[in-house]
All heavy atoms as TSV, in Angstrom:
chain	resi	resn	atom	element	x	y	z
A	1	MET	N	N	-20.287	2.113	-17.748
A	1	MET	CA	C	-20.321	2.383	-16.328
A	1	MET	C	C	-20.356	3.884	-16.046
A	1	MET	O	O	-20.681	4.270	-14.948
A	1	MET	CB	C	-19.116	1.749	-15.627
A	1	MET	CG	C	-19.081	0.221	-15.674
A	1	MET	SD	S	-20.587	-0.684	-15.245
A	1	MET	CE	C	-20.856	-0.274	-13.573
A	2	LEU	N	N	-20.017	4.690	-17.027
A	2	LEU	CA	C	-20.035	6.127	-16.806
A	2	LEU	C	C	-21.347	6.774	-17.236
A	2	LEU	O	O	-21.587	7.941	-16.914
A	2	LEU	CB	C	-18.865	6.793	-17.541
A	2	LEU	CG	C	-17.478	6.368	-17.066
A	2	LEU	CD1	C	-16.398	7.058	-17.905
A	2	LEU	CD2	C	-17.275	6.664	-15.596
A	3	SER	N	N	-22.196	6.011	-17.935
A	3	SER	CA	C	-23.499	6.559	-18.322
A	3	SER	C	C	-24.353	6.737	-17.061
A	3	SER	O	O	-24.052	6.192	-15.998
A	3	SER	CB	C	-24.209	5.611	-19.287
A	3	SER	OG	O	-24.608	4.429	-18.599
A	4	LYS	N	N	-25.411	7.498	-17.188
A	4	LYS	CA	C	-26.299	7.695	-16.037
A	4	LYS	C	C	-26.849	6.360	-15.550
A	4	LYS	O	O	-26.893	6.101	-14.343
A	4	LYS	CB	C	-27.433	8.658	-16.395
A	4	LYS	CG	C	-28.287	9.018	-15.207
A	4	LYS	CD	C	-29.308	10.077	-15.527
A	4	LYS	CE	C	-30.118	10.399	-14.273
A	4	LYS	NZ	N	-31.143	11.396	-14.529
A	5	ASP	N	N	-27.242	5.492	-16.480
A	5	ASP	CA	C	-27.761	4.172	-16.086
A	5	ASP	C	C	-26.688	3.344	-15.390
A	5	ASP	O	O	-26.952	2.686	-14.389
A	5	ASP	CB	C	-28.299	3.414	-17.308
A	5	ASP	CG	C	-29.582	4.021	-17.854
A	5	ASP	OD1	O	-30.273	4.744	-17.100
A	5	ASP	OD2	O	-29.895	3.761	-19.028
A	6	GLY	N	N	-25.480	3.368	-15.937
A	6	GLY	CA	C	-24.387	2.627	-15.323
A	6	GLY	C	C	-24.055	3.152	-13.942
A	6	GLY	O	O	-23.810	2.387	-13.002
A	7	GLN	N	N	-24.045	4.462	-13.793
A	7	GLN	CA	C	-23.788	5.066	-12.494
A	7	GLN	C	C	-24.891	4.711	-11.494
A	7	GLN	O	O	-24.632	4.509	-10.317
A	7	GLN	CB	C	-23.678	6.587	-12.624
A	7	GLN	CG	C	-22.403	7.049	-13.281
A	7	GLN	CD	C	-21.217	6.883	-12.362
A	7	GLN	OE1	O	-21.102	7.589	-11.378
A	7	GLN	NE2	N	-20.347	5.946	-12.678
A	8	GLN	N	N	-26.113	4.591	-11.977
A	8	GLN	CA	C	-27.226	4.235	-11.082
A	8	GLN	C	C	-27.078	2.811	-10.570
A	8	GLN	O	O	-27.359	2.519	-9.411
A	8	GLN	CB	C	-28.579	4.405	-11.778
A	8	GLN	CG	C	-29.754	4.277	-10.838
A	8	GLN	CD	C	-29.718	5.335	-9.743
A	8	GLN	OE1	O	-29.784	6.525	-10.029
A	8	GLN	NE2	N	-29.619	4.913	-8.494
A	9	VAL	N	N	-26.604	1.911	-11.432
A	9	VAL	CA	C	-26.352	0.531	-10.991
A	9	VAL	C	C	-25.347	0.530	-9.849
A	9	VAL	O	O	-25.544	-0.111	-8.818
A	9	VAL	CB	C	-25.849	-0.341	-12.170
A	9	VAL	CG1	C	-25.342	-1.683	-11.679
A	9	VAL	CG2	C	-26.949	-0.526	-13.209
A	10	LEU	N	N	-24.254	1.252	-10.021
A	10	LEU	CA	C	-23.239	1.337	-8.963
A	10	LEU	C	C	-23.803	1.997	-7.706
A	10	LEU	O	O	-23.563	1.534	-6.585
A	10	LEU	CB	C	-22.022	2.107	-9.464
A	10	LEU	CG	C	-21.213	1.440	-10.568
A	10	LEU	CD1	C	-20.156	2.394	-11.096
A	10	LEU	CD2	C	-20.574	0.157	-10.070
A	11	ALA	N	N	-24.547	3.084	-7.886
A	11	ALA	CA	C	-25.113	3.810	-6.749
A	11	ALA	C	C	-26.075	2.939	-5.957
A	11	ALA	O	O	-26.162	3.048	-4.730
A	11	ALA	CB	C	-25.811	5.080	-7.233
A	12	ASP	N	N	-26.781	2.061	-6.645
A	12	ASP	CA	C	-27.694	1.147	-5.964
A	12	ASP	C	C	-26.949	0.137	-5.091
A	12	ASP	O	O	-27.536	-0.481	-4.210
A	12	ASP	CB	C	-28.582	0.420	-6.973
A	12	ASP	CG	C	-29.603	1.345	-7.622
A	12	ASP	OD1	O	-29.831	2.459	-7.100
A	12	ASP	OD2	O	-30.160	0.955	-8.669
A	13	TRP	N	N	-25.656	-0.022	-5.349
A	13	TRP	CA	C	-24.795	-0.905	-4.552
A	13	TRP	C	C	-23.917	-0.081	-3.607
A	13	TRP	O	O	-22.845	-0.519	-3.194
A	13	TRP	CB	C	-23.937	-1.776	-5.469
A	13	TRP	CG	C	-24.727	-2.875	-6.086
A	13	TRP	CD1	C	-25.434	-2.829	-7.255
A	13	TRP	CD2	C	-24.921	-4.179	-5.560
A	13	TRP	NE1	N	-26.048	-4.026	-7.487
A	13	TRP	CE2	C	-25.751	-4.878	-6.447
A	13	TRP	CE3	C	-24.481	-4.837	-4.412
A	13	TRP	CZ2	C	-26.143	-6.190	-6.230
A	13	TRP	CZ3	C	-24.874	-6.140	-4.203
A	13	TRP	CH2	C	-25.692	-6.790	-5.104
A	14	TYR	N	N	-24.381	1.133	-3.280
A	14	TYR	CA	C	-23.731	2.013	-2.304
A	14	TYR	C	C	-22.383	2.580	-2.753
A	14	TYR	O	O	-21.594	3.010	-1.937
A	14	TYR	CB	C	-23.591	1.322	-0.937
A	14	TYR	CG	C	-24.931	0.999	-0.322
A	14	TYR	CD1	C	-25.563	-0.209	-0.579
A	14	TYR	CD2	C	-25.576	1.935	0.473
A	14	TYR	CE1	C	-26.800	-0.502	-0.035
A	14	TYR	CE2	C	-26.823	1.651	1.022
A	14	TYR	CZ	C	-27.426	0.439	0.768
A	14	TYR	OH	O	-28.662	0.162	1.305
A	15	HIS	N	N	-22.123	2.580	-4.051
A	15	HIS	CA	C	-20.940	3.260	-4.569
A	15	HIS	C	C	-21.247	4.751	-4.655
A	15	HIS	O	O	-22.399	5.156	-4.751
A	15	HIS	CB	C	-20.577	2.736	-5.961
A	15	HIS	CG	C	-20.000	1.365	-5.947
A	15	HIS	ND1	N	-18.693	1.116	-6.269
A	15	HIS	CD2	C	-20.546	0.162	-5.640
A	15	HIS	CE1	C	-18.461	-0.187	-6.163
A	15	HIS	NE2	N	-19.572	-0.780	-5.791
A	16	ILE	N	N	-20.213	5.557	-4.642
A	16	ILE	CA	C	-20.388	7.001	-4.779
A	16	ILE	C	C	-20.378	7.328	-6.273
A	16	ILE	O	O	-19.366	7.115	-6.937
A	16	ILE	CB	C	-19.248	7.773	-4.078
A	16	ILE	CG1	C	-19.209	7.419	-2.591
A	16	ILE	CG2	C	-19.419	9.269	-4.277
A	16	ILE	CD1	C	-17.994	7.965	-1.870
A	17	PRO	N	N	-21.489	7.829	-6.807
A	17	PRO	CA	C	-21.525	8.134	-8.241
A	17	PRO	C	C	-20.726	9.393	-8.565
A	17	PRO	O	O	-20.638	10.313	-7.752
A	17	PRO	CB	C	-23.017	8.353	-8.512
A	17	PRO	CG	C	-23.575	8.799	-7.207
A	17	PRO	CD	C	-22.759	8.118	-6.153
A	18	ILE	N	N	-20.143	9.412	-9.751
A	18	ILE	CA	C	-19.444	10.624	-10.195
A	18	ILE	C	C	-20.386	11.531	-10.981
A	18	ILE	O	O	-20.073	12.683	-11.213
A	18	ILE	CB	C	-18.183	10.296	-11.024
A	18	ILE	CG1	C	-18.526	9.485	-12.257
A	18	ILE	CG2	C	-17.153	9.587	-10.168
A	18	ILE	CD1	C	-17.353	9.292	-13.207
A	19	ASN	N	N	-21.532	11.004	-11.359
A	19	ASN	CA	C	-22.550	11.784	-12.062
A	19	ASN	C	C	-23.445	12.436	-11.008
A	19	ASN	O	O	-24.108	11.763	-10.233
A	19	ASN	CB	C	-23.363	10.862	-12.979
A	19	ASN	CG	C	-24.377	11.613	-13.804
A	19	ASN	OD1	O	-24.920	12.626	-13.387
A	19	ASN	ND2	N	-24.655	11.094	-14.994
A	20	SER	N	N	-23.454	13.757	-10.965
A	20	SER	CA	C	-24.222	14.475	-9.936
A	20	SER	C	C	-25.731	14.311	-10.096
A	20	SER	O	O	-26.490	14.634	-9.180
A	20	SER	CB	C	-23.852	15.956	-9.949
A	20	SER	OG	O	-24.143	16.525	-11.215
A	21	ASP	N	N	-26.182	13.798	-11.237
A	21	ASP	CA	C	-27.614	13.564	-11.448
A	21	ASP	C	C	-28.073	12.219	-10.877
A	21	ASP	O	O	-29.261	11.915	-10.887
A	21	ASP	CB	C	-27.955	13.597	-12.939
A	21	ASP	CG	C	-27.767	14.974	-13.548
A	21	ASP	OD1	O	-27.894	15.975	-12.806
A	21	ASP	OD2	O	-27.480	15.055	-14.752
A	22	VAL	N	N	-27.132	11.419	-10.376
A	22	VAL	CA	C	-27.458	10.088	-9.863
A	22	VAL	C	C	-27.454	10.128	-8.338
A	22	VAL	O	O	-26.530	10.632	-7.717
A	22	VAL	CB	C	-26.437	9.042	-10.363
A	22	VAL	CG1	C	-26.679	7.689	-9.732
A	22	VAL	CG2	C	-26.501	8.946	-11.877
A	23	GLU	N	N	-28.532	9.610	-7.749
A	23	GLU	CA	C	-28.641	9.573	-6.301
A	23	GLU	C	C	-28.219	8.201	-5.792
A	23	GLU	O	O	-28.643	7.171	-6.317
A	23	GLU	CB	C	-30.080	9.876	-5.886
A	23	GLU	CG	C	-30.223	10.196	-4.424
A	23	GLU	CD	C	-31.598	10.729	-4.095
A	23	GLU	OE1	O	-32.162	11.486	-4.906
A	23	GLU	OE2	O	-32.106	10.369	-3.028
A	24	SER	N	N	-27.382	8.203	-4.772
A	24	SER	CA	C	-26.852	6.958	-4.232
A	24	SER	C	C	-27.544	6.587	-2.933
A	24	SER	O	O	-28.130	7.436	-2.261
A	24	SER	CB	C	-25.349	7.094	-3.980
A	24	SER	OG	O	-24.825	5.890	-3.467
A	25	LYS	N	N	-27.445	5.318	-2.566
A	25	LYS	CA	C	-27.963	4.861	-1.287
A	25	LYS	C	C	-27.028	5.226	-0.135
A	25	LYS	O	O	-27.418	5.198	1.014
A	25	LYS	CB	C	-28.171	3.344	-1.312
A	25	LYS	CG	C	-29.298	2.915	-2.232
A	25	LYS	CD	C	-29.503	1.419	-2.169
A	25	LYS	CE	C	-30.665	1.012	-3.041
A	25	LYS	NZ	N	-30.925	-0.427	-2.956
A	26	THR	N	N	-25.778	5.570	-0.458
A	26	THR	CA	C	-24.830	5.954	0.577
A	26	THR	C	C	-24.944	7.446	0.871
A	26	THR	O	O	-25.323	8.230	0.008
A	26	THR	CB	C	-23.377	5.607	0.186
A	26	THR	OG1	O	-22.519	5.942	1.278
A	26	THR	CG2	C	-22.925	6.343	-1.047
A	27	LEU	N	N	-24.622	7.812	2.086
A	27	LEU	CA	C	-24.634	9.225	2.456
A	27	LEU	C	C	-23.343	9.924	2.053
A	27	LEU	O	O	-23.249	11.142	2.093
A	27	LEU	CB	C	-24.843	9.364	3.974
A	27	LEU	CG	C	-26.161	8.806	4.495
A	27	LEU	CD1	C	-26.225	8.927	6.009
A	27	LEU	CD2	C	-27.344	9.497	3.847
A	28	LEU	N	N	-22.339	9.137	1.648
A	28	LEU	CA	C	-21.072	9.716	1.223
A	28	LEU	C	C	-21.220	10.368	-0.147
A	28	LEU	O	O	-21.997	9.912	-0.976
A	28	LEU	CB	C	-19.995	8.641	1.149
A	28	LEU	CG	C	-19.632	7.963	2.460
A	28	LEU	CD1	C	-18.686	6.801	2.207
A	28	LEU	CD2	C	-19.042	8.951	3.431
A	29	THR	N	N	-20.451	11.421	-0.355
A	29	THR	CA	C	-20.413	12.098	-1.648
A	29	THR	C	C	-18.963	12.303	-2.046
A	29	THR	O	O	-18.061	12.215	-1.205
A	29	THR	CB	C	-21.094	13.478	-1.572
A	29	THR	OG1	O	-20.336	14.308	-0.674
A	29	THR	CG2	C	-22.535	13.381	-1.107
A	30	LEU	N	N	-18.729	12.583	-3.315
A	30	LEU	CA	C	-17.367	12.879	-3.755
A	30	LEU	C	C	-16.805	14.062	-2.972
A	30	LEU	O	O	-15.648	14.054	-2.558
A	30	LEU	CB	C	-17.335	13.188	-5.247
A	30	LEU	CG	C	-17.437	11.992	-6.184
A	30	LEU	CD1	C	-17.457	12.464	-7.627
A	30	LEU	CD2	C	-16.307	11.021	-5.959
A	31	LYS	N	N	-17.629	15.063	-2.738
A	31	LYS	CA	C	-17.177	16.257	-2.025
A	31	LYS	C	C	-16.757	15.911	-0.597
A	31	LYS	O	O	-15.754	16.416	-0.099
A	31	LYS	CB	C	-18.283	17.303	-2.023
A	31	LYS	CG	C	-17.875	18.620	-1.427
A	31	LYS	CD	C	-18.994	19.636	-1.548
A	31	LYS	CE	C	-18.561	20.977	-0.967
A	31	LYS	NZ	N	-19.611	21.974	-1.076
A	32	SER	N	N	-17.501	15.027	0.062
A	32	SER	CA	C	-17.193	14.710	1.459
A	32	SER	C	C	-15.965	13.820	1.621
A	32	SER	O	O	-15.360	13.797	2.691
A	32	SER	CB	C	-18.402	14.056	2.139
A	32	SER	OG	O	-18.644	12.760	1.624
A	33	VAL	N	N	-15.579	13.079	0.588
A	33	VAL	CA	C	-14.417	12.183	0.711
A	33	VAL	C	C	-13.182	12.696	-0.025
A	33	VAL	O	O	-12.103	12.146	0.139
A	33	VAL	CB	C	-14.747	10.747	0.230
A	33	VAL	CG1	C	-15.856	10.142	1.055
A	33	VAL	CG2	C	-15.078	10.716	-1.243
A	34	LYS	N	N	-13.338	13.755	-0.796
A	34	LYS	CA	C	-12.238	14.243	-1.628
A	34	LYS	C	C	-10.997	14.593	-0.821
A	34	LYS	O	O	-9.873	14.318	-1.240
A	34	LYS	CB	C	-12.693	15.440	-2.449
A	34	LYS	CG	C	-11.677	15.896	-3.463
A	34	LYS	CD	C	-12.213	17.004	-4.331
A	34	LYS	CE	C	-11.175	17.393	-5.363
A	34	LYS	NZ	N	-11.662	18.416	-6.261
A	35	SER	N	N	-11.173	15.163	0.356
A	35	SER	CA	C	-10.011	15.564	1.152
A	35	SER	C	C	-9.217	14.360	1.668
A	35	SER	O	O	-8.078	14.501	2.090
A	35	SER	CB	C	-10.448	16.430	2.331
A	35	SER	OG	O	-11.244	15.676	3.222
A	36	HIS	N	N	-9.797	13.173	1.607
A	36	HIS	CA	C	-9.123	11.954	2.056
A	36	HIS	C	C	-8.498	11.169	0.903
A	36	HIS	O	O	-7.870	10.144	1.124
A	36	HIS	CB	C	-10.106	11.043	2.803
A	36	HIS	CG	C	-10.734	11.698	3.979
A	36	HIS	ND1	N	-10.069	11.918	5.156
A	36	HIS	CD2	C	-11.968	12.212	4.147
A	36	HIS	CE1	C	-10.861	12.521	6.016
A	36	HIS	NE2	N	-12.024	12.711	5.427
A	37	ALA	N	N	-8.679	11.655	-0.303
A	37	ALA	CA	C	-8.166	10.956	-1.481
A	37	ALA	C	C	-6.639	11.038	-1.532
A	37	ALA	O	O	-6.033	11.996	-1.069
A	37	ALA	CB	C	-8.760	11.555	-2.752
A	38	VAL	N	N	-6.040	10.026	-2.097
A	38	VAL	CA	C	-4.588	9.965	-2.250
A	38	VAL	C	C	-4.270	9.998	-3.739
A	38	VAL	O	O	-4.899	9.306	-4.535
A	38	VAL	CB	C	-4.040	8.658	-1.628
A	38	VAL	CG1	C	-2.553	8.531	-1.847
A	38	VAL	CG2	C	-4.386	8.582	-0.160
A	39	ASP	N	N	-3.304	10.827	-4.108
A	39	ASP	CA	C	-2.881	10.870	-5.505
A	39	ASP	C	C	-2.245	9.535	-5.881
A	39	ASP	O	O	-1.476	8.966	-5.106
A	39	ASP	CB	C	-1.874	11.992	-5.745
A	39	ASP	CG	C	-2.522	13.360	-5.752
A	39	ASP	OD1	O	-3.702	13.448	-6.121
A	39	ASP	OD2	O	-1.840	14.334	-5.387
A	40	LEU	N	N	-2.566	9.044	-7.042
A	40	LEU	CA	C	-2.023	7.789	-7.533
A	40	LEU	C	C	-0.944	8.073	-8.563
A	40	LEU	O	O	-1.192	8.748	-9.559
A	40	LEU	CB	C	-3.133	6.946	-8.166
A	40	LEU	CG	C	-2.714	5.627	-8.775
A	40	LEU	CD1	C	-2.168	4.676	-7.706
A	40	LEU	CD2	C	-3.896	4.984	-9.488
A	41	ASP	N	N	0.244	7.581	-8.291
A	41	ASP	CA	C	1.354	7.735	-9.223
A	41	ASP	C	C	1.292	6.569	-10.215
A	41	ASP	O	O	1.830	5.499	-9.981
A	41	ASP	CB	C	2.677	7.730	-8.454
A	41	ASP	CG	C	3.881	7.952	-9.349
A	41	ASP	OD1	O	3.751	7.829	-10.581
A	41	ASP	OD2	O	4.960	8.235	-8.795
A	42	ILE	N	N	0.585	6.769	-11.302
A	42	ILE	CA	C	0.327	5.702	-12.265
A	42	ILE	C	C	1.613	5.185	-12.895
A	42	ILE	O	O	1.717	3.997	-13.215
A	42	ILE	CB	C	-0.704	6.130	-13.335
A	42	ILE	CG1	C	-1.256	4.911	-14.079
A	42	ILE	CG2	C	-0.108	7.127	-14.293
A	42	ILE	CD1	C	-2.118	4.025	-13.239
A	43	ASP	N	N	2.614	6.033	-13.036
A	43	ASP	CA	C	3.894	5.567	-13.575
A	43	ASP	C	C	4.544	4.572	-12.619
A	43	ASP	O	O	5.060	3.538	-13.037
A	43	ASP	CB	C	4.842	6.740	-13.836
A	43	ASP	CG	C	4.373	7.616	-14.987
A	43	ASP	OD1	O	3.726	7.068	-15.915
A	43	ASP	OD2	O	4.632	8.828	-14.957
A	44	TRP	N	N	4.500	4.858	-11.305
A	44	TRP	CA	C	5.057	3.938	-10.312
A	44	TRP	C	C	4.296	2.611	-10.346
A	44	TRP	O	O	4.887	1.537	-10.296
A	44	TRP	CB	C	5.003	4.545	-8.913
A	44	TRP	CG	C	5.678	3.683	-7.894
A	44	TRP	CD1	C	6.971	3.769	-7.498
A	44	TRP	CD2	C	5.099	2.592	-7.169
A	44	TRP	NE1	N	7.239	2.795	-6.564
A	44	TRP	CE2	C	6.101	2.051	-6.342
A	44	TRP	CE3	C	3.841	2.017	-7.128
A	44	TRP	CZ2	C	5.888	0.978	-5.493
A	44	TRP	CZ3	C	3.615	0.942	-6.283
A	44	TRP	CH2	C	4.634	0.432	-5.481
A	45	VAL	N	N	2.974	2.706	-10.436
A	45	VAL	CA	C	2.147	1.497	-10.489
A	45	VAL	C	C	2.547	0.642	-11.684
A	45	VAL	O	O	2.755	-0.568	-11.551
A	45	VAL	CB	C	0.642	1.848	-10.544
A	45	VAL	CG1	C	-0.198	0.608	-10.808
A	45	VAL	CG2	C	0.208	2.540	-9.264
A	46	ASN	N	N	2.651	1.252	-12.844
A	46	ASN	CA	C	3.020	0.507	-14.048
A	46	ASN	C	C	4.401	-0.130	-13.928
A	46	ASN	O	O	4.615	-1.259	-14.368
A	46	ASN	CB	C	2.968	1.410	-15.279
A	46	ASN	CG	C	1.551	1.701	-15.712
A	46	ASN	OD1	O	0.654	0.901	-15.533
A	46	ASN	ND2	N	1.348	2.878	-16.270
A	47	GLU	N	N	5.338	0.591	-13.333
A	47	GLU	CA	C	6.705	0.087	-13.207
A	47	GLU	C	C	6.836	-1.019	-12.158
A	47	GLU	O	O	7.728	-1.860	-12.251
A	47	GLU	CB	C	7.648	1.241	-12.852
A	47	GLU	CG	C	7.823	2.242	-13.967
A	47	GLU	CD	C	8.532	3.512	-13.512
A	47	GLU	OE1	O	9.013	3.565	-12.365
A	47	GLU	OE2	O	8.591	4.458	-14.320
A	48	ASN	N	N	5.970	-1.032	-11.156
A	48	ASN	CA	C	6.135	-1.938	-10.019
A	48	ASN	C	C	5.042	-2.993	-9.878
A	48	ASN	O	O	5.093	-3.797	-8.950
A	48	ASN	CB	C	6.209	-1.121	-8.723
A	48	ASN	CG	C	7.466	-0.307	-8.655
A	48	ASN	OD1	O	8.520	-0.816	-8.316
A	48	ASN	ND2	N	7.366	0.965	-9.012
A	49	TYR	N	N	4.083	-2.998	-10.777
A	49	TYR	CA	C	2.927	-3.884	-10.646
A	49	TYR	C	C	3.331	-5.352	-10.501
A	49	TYR	O	O	2.915	-6.028	-9.562
A	49	TYR	CB	C	1.983	-3.705	-11.841
A	49	TYR	CG	C	0.788	-4.613	-11.766
A	49	TYR	CD1	C	-0.302	-4.275	-10.989
A	49	TYR	CD2	C	0.759	-5.820	-12.465
A	49	TYR	CE1	C	-1.407	-5.107	-10.892
A	49	TYR	CE2	C	-0.339	-6.663	-12.377
A	49	TYR	CZ	C	-1.410	-6.302	-11.599
A	49	TYR	OH	O	-2.488	-7.132	-11.497
A	50	ASP	N	N	4.130	-5.850	-11.426
A	50	ASP	CA	C	4.508	-7.267	-11.384
A	50	ASP	C	C	5.276	-7.604	-10.115
A	50	ASP	O	O	5.023	-8.630	-9.476
A	50	ASP	CB	C	5.332	-7.655	-12.610
A	50	ASP	CG	C	4.493	-7.696	-13.878
A	50	ASP	OD1	O	3.275	-7.962	-13.779
A	50	ASP	OD2	O	5.048	-7.458	-14.962
A	51	ARG	N	N	6.214	-6.742	-9.725
A	51	ARG	CA	C	7.009	-6.992	-8.531
A	51	ARG	C	C	6.127	-7.039	-7.278
A	51	ARG	O	O	6.234	-7.955	-6.462
A	51	ARG	CB	C	8.073	-5.893	-8.354
A	51	ARG	CG	C	8.928	-6.076	-7.114
A	51	ARG	CD	C	9.847	-4.891	-6.888
A	51	ARG	NE	N	9.148	-3.619	-6.714
A	51	ARG	CZ	C	8.544	-3.241	-5.580
A	51	ARG	NH1	N	8.546	-4.024	-4.520
A	51	ARG	NH2	N	7.960	-2.062	-5.505
A	52	VAL	N	N	5.233	-6.083	-7.148
A	52	VAL	CA	C	4.361	-6.036	-5.978
A	52	VAL	C	C	3.406	-7.226	-5.968
A	52	VAL	O	O	3.168	-7.847	-4.925
A	52	VAL	CB	C	3.592	-4.693	-5.928
A	52	VAL	CG1	C	2.526	-4.700	-4.855
A	52	VAL	CG2	C	4.563	-3.540	-5.734
A	53	ARG	N	N	2.846	-7.571	-7.125
A	53	ARG	CA	C	1.936	-8.712	-7.207
A	53	ARG	C	C	2.633	-10.006	-6.813
A	53	ARG	O	O	2.100	-10.818	-6.070
A	53	ARG	CB	C	1.355	-8.820	-8.616
A	53	ARG	CG	C	0.185	-9.808	-8.679
A	53	ARG	CD	C	-0.366	-9.939	-10.067
A	53	ARG	NE	N	0.376	-11.022	-10.697
A	53	ARG	CZ	C	0.925	-10.979	-11.876
A	53	ARG	NH1	N	0.835	-9.919	-12.613
A	53	ARG	NH2	N	1.564	-12.009	-12.359
A	54	LYS	N	N	3.855	-10.202	-7.298
A	54	LYS	CA	C	4.617	-11.413	-6.951
A	54	LYS	C	C	4.920	-11.456	-5.457
A	54	LYS	O	O	4.807	-12.507	-4.821
A	54	LYS	CB	C	5.910	-11.474	-7.758
A	54	LYS	CG	C	5.691	-11.832	-9.206
A	54	LYS	CD	C	6.996	-11.765	-10.000
A	54	LYS	CE	C	6.721	-11.987	-11.478
A	54	LYS	NZ	N	7.918	-11.801	-12.288
A	55	GLU	N	N	5.315	-10.311	-4.901
A	55	GLU	CA	C	5.601	-10.258	-3.466
A	55	GLU	C	C	4.345	-10.543	-2.649
A	55	GLU	O	O	4.370	-11.275	-1.666
A	55	GLU	CB	C	6.171	-8.889	-3.095
A	55	GLU	CG	C	6.575	-8.785	-1.652
A	55	GLU	CD	C	7.242	-7.461	-1.337
A	55	GLU	OE1	O	7.752	-6.794	-2.263
A	55	GLU	OE2	O	7.230	-7.087	-0.157
A	56	TRP	N	N	3.217	-9.976	-3.051
A	56	TRP	CA	C	1.942	-10.216	-2.374
A	56	TRP	C	C	1.597	-11.703	-2.401
A	56	TRP	O	O	1.273	-12.290	-1.385
A	56	TRP	CB	C	0.835	-9.400	-3.058
A	56	TRP	CG	C	-0.544	-9.689	-2.529
A	56	TRP	CD1	C	-1.395	-10.625	-2.988
A	56	TRP	CD2	C	-1.182	-9.058	-1.440
A	56	TRP	NE1	N	-2.546	-10.606	-2.255
A	56	TRP	CE2	C	-2.446	-9.653	-1.296
A	56	TRP	CE3	C	-0.818	-8.024	-0.576
A	56	TRP	CZ2	C	-3.357	-9.250	-0.317
A	56	TRP	CZ3	C	-1.733	-7.635	0.387
A	56	TRP	CH2	C	-2.968	-8.238	0.521
A	57	ASN	N	N	1.695	-12.294	-3.572
A	57	ASN	CA	C	1.373	-13.723	-3.692
A	57	ASN	C	C	2.312	-14.574	-2.841
A	57	ASN	O	O	1.871	-15.548	-2.213
A	57	ASN	CB	C	1.433	-14.172	-5.152
A	57	ASN	CG	C	0.213	-13.739	-5.923
A	57	ASN	OD1	O	-0.868	-13.659	-5.376
A	57	ASN	ND2	N	0.394	-13.463	-7.194
A	58	ARG	N	N	3.581	-14.231	-2.810
A	58	ARG	CA	C	4.545	-14.990	-2.021
A	58	ARG	C	C	4.212	-14.894	-0.527
A	58	ARG	O	O	4.228	-15.882	0.188
A	58	ARG	CB	C	5.955	-14.464	-2.282
A	58	ARG	CG	C	7.050	-15.258	-1.586
A	58	ARG	CD	C	8.446	-14.779	-1.958
A	58	ARG	NE	N	8.632	-13.341	-1.958
A	58	ARG	CZ	C	8.876	-12.594	-0.875
A	58	ARG	NH1	N	8.987	-13.152	0.290
A	58	ARG	NH2	N	9.041	-11.299	-0.967
A	59	LYS	N	N	3.837	-13.706	-0.053
A	59	LYS	CA	C	3.575	-13.519	1.365
A	59	LYS	C	C	2.190	-14.000	1.779
A	59	LYS	O	O	2.019	-14.542	2.871
A	59	LYS	CB	C	3.714	-12.030	1.728
A	59	LYS	CG	C	5.145	-11.559	1.714
A	59	LYS	CD	C	5.243	-10.107	2.109
A	59	LYS	CE	C	6.703	-9.671	2.146
A	59	LYS	NZ	N	6.833	-8.266	2.555
A	60	ILE	N	N	1.214	-13.798	0.958
A	60	ILE	CA	C	-0.168	-14.114	1.319
A	60	ILE	C	C	-0.537	-15.557	1.001
A	60	ILE	O	O	-1.268	-16.193	1.746
A	60	ILE	CB	C	-1.148	-13.146	0.605
A	60	ILE	CG1	C	-0.840	-11.711	0.979
A	60	ILE	CG2	C	-2.596	-13.492	0.905
A	60	ILE	CD1	C	-0.901	-11.385	2.466
A	61	ASN	N	N	-0.060	-16.070	-0.094
A	61	ASN	CA	C	-0.475	-17.415	-0.540
A	61	ASN	C	C	0.426	-18.529	-0.035
A	61	ASN	O	O	0.296	-19.658	-0.480
A	61	ASN	CB	C	-0.563	-17.460	-2.067
A	61	ASN	CG	C	-1.683	-16.575	-2.569
A	61	ASN	OD1	O	-2.685	-16.396	-1.906
A	61	ASN	ND2	N	-1.503	-15.998	-3.736
A	62	ASN	N	N	1.358	-18.238	0.850
A	62	ASN	CA	C	2.213	-19.295	1.408
A	62	ASN	C	C	1.563	-19.960	2.576
A	62	ASN	O	O	0.836	-19.589	3.295
A	62	ASN	CB	C	3.578	-18.734	1.837
A	62	ASN	CG	C	4.580	-18.850	0.699
A	62	ASN	OD1	O	4.421	-19.662	-0.192
A	62	ASN	ND2	N	5.583	-18.009	0.742
């Protein structure tokens, strides 16, 4: 998915490519959305994944 061909497949589905040599169908770019990005605390995710998933299933699938 990170190769130029893989990035082109994603770009053809309006994803924002990370490869600057790949042109996307979307007008969005990494540069234009970067200021809206949120840092991901991967340690928190790893520690809380099961708990959050169970809570989601309990609330949504009831």
